[in-house]
C-alpha positions in Angstrom: 10.6 12.5 12.4 7.6 14.7 11.1 8.2 16.7 8.0 4.4 17.2 7.2 3.2 20.4 5.5 6.6 21.8 4.2 5.9 21.9 0.5 8.6 19.3 -0.2 8.5 18.3 -3.8 11.2 15.7 -4.2 13.0 13.1 -2.1 16.5 12.8 -3.5 19.0 10.0 -3.2 20.1 9.1 0.4 18.3 12.3 1.8 17.7 10.6 5.1 20.7 8.4 5.6 22.1 10.5 8.4 19.1 9.3 10.4 20.0 5.8 10.5 17.9 5.0 13.7 14.9 6.7 12.3 11.8 4.4 13.1 8.8 6.6 11.8 8.9 9.2 8.9 5.8 11.5 8.4 5.8 13.2 4.9 2.1 13.9 4.6 0.7 17.1 3.2 3.6 18.1 1.0 3.9 18.2 -2.7 6.1 15.2 -3.2 5.9 14.3 -6.9 9.2 12.1 -7.2 11.0 9.7 -4.9 14.5 8.7 -6.0 14.9 5.0 -5.7 17.5 5.3 -3.2 15.9 8.0 -1.1 15.5 5.5 1.9 18.8 3.8 1.7 20.4 2.9 5.1 17.2 3.4 7.0 17.2 -0.3 8.4 15.1 0.6 11.5 12.3 2.4 9.7 9.0 0.9 10.5 6.5 3.5 9.4 6.1 5.9 6.6 3.2 8.2 5.7 3.2 9.8 2.3 -0.4 10.7 2.3 -1.7 13.8 0.7 1.0 14.3 -1.9 1.2 14.3 -5.6 3.0 10.9 -6.1 2.1 9.0 -9.5 4.9 6.5 -9.8 7.0 4.9 -7.1 10.4 3.6 -8.1 10.4 -0.2 -8.1 12.9 -0.6 -5.3 12.0 2.7 -3.2 10.4 0.7 -0.4 11.2 -3.1 -1.4 14.5 -2.8 0.4 13.2 -1.5 3.8 13.1 -4.8 5.8 11.7 -3.3 9.0 8.9 -1.5 7.3 5.5 -2.4 8.8 3.2 0.6 8.1 2.9 2.3 4.8 0.2 5.1 4.2 0.0 6.4 0.6 -3.7 7.5 0.6 -4.6 10.6 -1.4 -2.2 10.5 -4.1 -2.7 9.3 -7.8 -0.6 6.2 -7.8 -0.1 3.2 -10.2 0.7 0.0 -8.0 3.0 -2.5 -9.6 4.1 -5.9 -8.4 7.4 -5.7 -6.2 7.1 -2.2 -5.2 6.6 -3.0 -1.5 8.7 -4.4 1.3 7.6 -8.1 2.2 7.7 -6.9 5.9 4.7 -4.7 5.3 1.7 -5.3 7.7 -0.5 -2.4 7.0 -0.8 -0.6 3.5 -3.2 2.3 2.8 -3.8 2.9 -0.7 -7.1 4.8 -0.3 -8.2 7.5 -2.6 -5.6 7.0 -5.2 -8.0 6.7 -8.1 -7.0 3.1 -8.6 -9.2 1.3 -11.3 -7.6 -2.1 -12.1 -6.1 -3.0 -8.7 -5.6 -6.7 -8.1 -4.2 -8.5 -5.1 -1.9 -10.0 -7.5 0.1 -6.8 -7.4 0.8 -7.3 -3.6 1.1 -11.0 -3.6 4.5 -11.0 -2.2 3.4 -9.3 0.8 2.9 -12.4 3.0 2.9 -10.5 6.2 0.1 -8.0 5.3 -2.7 -8.0 7.9 -4.6 -4.8 6.7 -5.2 -3.3 3.2 -7.4 -0.1 2.6 -8.6 0.5 -0.8 -11.3 3.0 0.1 -12.2 5.7 -2.4 -10.7 4.4 -5.5 -12.4 3.6 -8.7 -12.4 -0.1 -8.3 -15.5 -1.4 -10.1 -15.1 -5.2 -10.4 -14.8 -7.5 -7.5 -14.2 -11.0 -8.4 -12.0 -10.7 -11.5 -9.8 -7.9 -10.4 -9.5 -7.9 -6.6 -9.8 -11.5 -5.7 -8.4 -13.7 -8.5 -8.8 -17.4 -7.9 -6.5 -18.8 -5.2 -5.1 -15.3 -4.0 -6.0 -15.7 -0.5 -4.0 -18.7 -0.1 -1.0 -16.6 -0.8 -2.1 -13.8 1.6 -2.9 -15.7 4.6 -2.1 -13.0 7.1 -4.5 -10.5 5.5 -7.4 -10.0 7.9 -8.8 -6.7 7.0 -9.7 -5.3 3.6 -11.4 -2.0 3.4 -13.2 -1.2 0.2 -15.7 1.5 0.8 -16.5 4.4 -1.5 -15.8 2.5 -4.6 -17.7 2.0 -7.9 -18.5 -1.6 -7.7 -20.6 -3.4 -10.3 -21.2 -6.7 -8.5 -24.1 -9.0 -8.4 -25.5 -10.0 -5.0 -24.5 -13.6 -5.4 -21.0 -12.5 -6.3 -20.6 -10.5 -3.3 -21.9 -13.3 -1.1 -19.3 -15.6 -2.6 -16.4 -13.2 -2.1 -17.5 -12.6 1.5 -17.8 -16.4 2.3 -14.4 -17.2 0.7 -12.6 -14.4 2.6 -14.4 -15.5 5.8 -13.4 -19.0 5.6 -10.0 -18.3 4.7 -9.2 -16.0 7.7 -11.5 -17.9 10.3 -8.6 -20.0 11.7 -6.2 -16.9 12.2 
């Protein structure tokens, strides 16, 4: 279902429940500011949601967590604050690009054990080692193969970057 460009402002409780067999939902280029925590209730087959280019700041804690079939979630071009437990553990691809994220850490998505691709392009991330890759984090995110970090505001030494790249390479080499 493609509802992009319709000036939608809010997603109310169970708004999509009559569409129980829905697999893909495109809500990009609207003016969505609020999502009710039960907006996606009863969408057990939903595999992909695109909420890019909206006005989202906060996502209710359980809005996506209950979606057991969700594999792809695009939230780019919003102004989100990301918190632990917001996303379904079934996610394989998460796009958080251009959200003005400053203090993002992989700890906030540590429960996403099936995550293969993470896009964090165009945020305000400036520290690599301490914030993005806390010690031991890649052991929990073993499925993660691709991290995109272009167009951020990094402050990182060359030695620090080499250590990070080598750590990521050796942790994903066997997968």
